[in-house]
C-alpha positions in Angstrom: 0.0 0.0 0.0 1.4 3.4 -1.0 2.1 6.0 1.7 0.1 8.4 -0.5 -3.0 6.2 -0.5 -6.2 8.0 0.7 -8.9 6.4 2.7 -12.2 7.7 4.0 -13.6 6.8 7.4 -16.9 7.8 8.8 -17.0 9.2 12.4 -19.4 11.1 14.5 -18.7 14.4 16.3 -20.8 15.8 19.1 -20.4 19.4 20.1 -21.8 20.3 23.5 -20.8 23.9 23.8 -19.3 26.6 21.6 -15.8 27.6 22.8 -14.1 30.3 20.7 -10.7 29.2 19.5 -11.1 25.6 20.7 -9.1 23.0 18.8 -8.8 19.2 18.9 -7.4 16.3 17.0 -8.6 13.1 15.4 -6.5 9.9 15.5 -7.0 6.7 13.6 -6.6 3.3 15.3 -7.9 -0.1 14.4 -10.3 -1.8 16.8 -7.8 -4.5 17.7 -4.0 -4.5 17.4 -2.1 -2.3 15.0 -2.1 -1.4 11.3 0.2 -4.2 10.0 1.0 -2.2 6.9 1.9 1.0 8.8 5.3 1.0 10.5 5.1 4.7 11.4 2.1 5.4 13.6 3.4 8.8 14.6 1.5 10.3 11.6 -1.9 8.9 12.3 -3.2 12.0 13.9 -4.6 15.2 12.3 -5.7 18.6 13.7 -9.5 19.2 13.8 -11.1 22.6 13.7 -14.8 23.3 13.7 -15.8 26.9 12.9 
Protein backbone atom coordinates (compact mmCIF):
# COMPACT_ATOMS: atom_id res chain seq x y z
CA UNK A 1 0.00 0.00 0.00
CA UNK A 2 1.42 3.39 -0.99
CA UNK A 3 2.12 6.01 1.65
CA UNK A 4 0.06 8.42 -0.47
CA UNK A 5 -3.03 6.22 -0.45
CA UNK A 6 -6.17 8.03 0.70
CA UNK A 7 -8.92 6.38 2.74
CA UNK A 8 -12.25 7.68 3.98
CA UNK A 9 -13.56 6.78 7.43
CA UNK A 10 -16.93 7.78 8.84
CA UNK A 11 -17.01 9.18 12.35
CA UNK A 12 -19.42 11.11 14.53
CA UNK A 13 -18.72 14.40 16.25
CA UNK A 14 -20.76 15.79 19.10
CA UNK A 15 -20.41 19.43 20.12
CA UNK A 16 -21.83 20.26 23.55
CA UNK A 17 -20.79 23.92 23.79
CA UNK A 18 -19.33 26.65 21.61
CA UNK A 19 -15.82 27.56 22.78
CA UNK A 20 -14.11 30.29 20.75
CA UNK A 21 -10.67 29.20 19.52
CA UNK A 22 -11.09 25.61 20.68
CA UNK A 23 -9.07 22.98 18.81
CA UNK A 24 -8.82 19.24 18.89
CA UNK A 25 -7.43 16.29 17.00
CA UNK A 26 -8.57 13.07 15.44
CA UNK A 27 -6.51 9.89 15.52
CA UNK A 28 -7.01 6.67 13.56
CA UNK A 29 -6.58 3.33 15.31
CA UNK A 30 -7.87 -0.15 14.39
CA UNK A 31 -10.31 -1.79 16.80
CA UNK A 32 -7.80 -4.49 17.70
CA UNK A 33 -4.02 -4.53 17.39
CA UNK A 34 -2.08 -2.31 15.01
CA UNK A 35 -2.11 -1.45 11.34
CA UNK A 36 0.22 -4.19 10.05
CA UNK A 37 0.96 -2.16 6.89
CA UNK A 38 1.89 1.04 8.78
CA UNK A 39 5.31 0.96 10.46
CA UNK A 40 5.12 4.70 11.35
CA UNK A 41 2.13 5.35 13.62
CA UNK A 42 3.37 8.83 14.58
CA UNK A 43 1.52 10.32 11.59
CA UNK A 44 -1.93 8.87 12.31
CA UNK A 45 -3.24 12.04 13.94
CA UNK A 46 -4.58 15.23 12.34
CA UNK A 47 -5.73 18.60 13.66
CA UNK A 48 -9.47 19.18 13.81
CA UNK A 49 -11.08 22.62 13.74
CA UNK A 50 -14.82 23.29 13.72
CA UNK A 51 -15.82 26.86 12.95
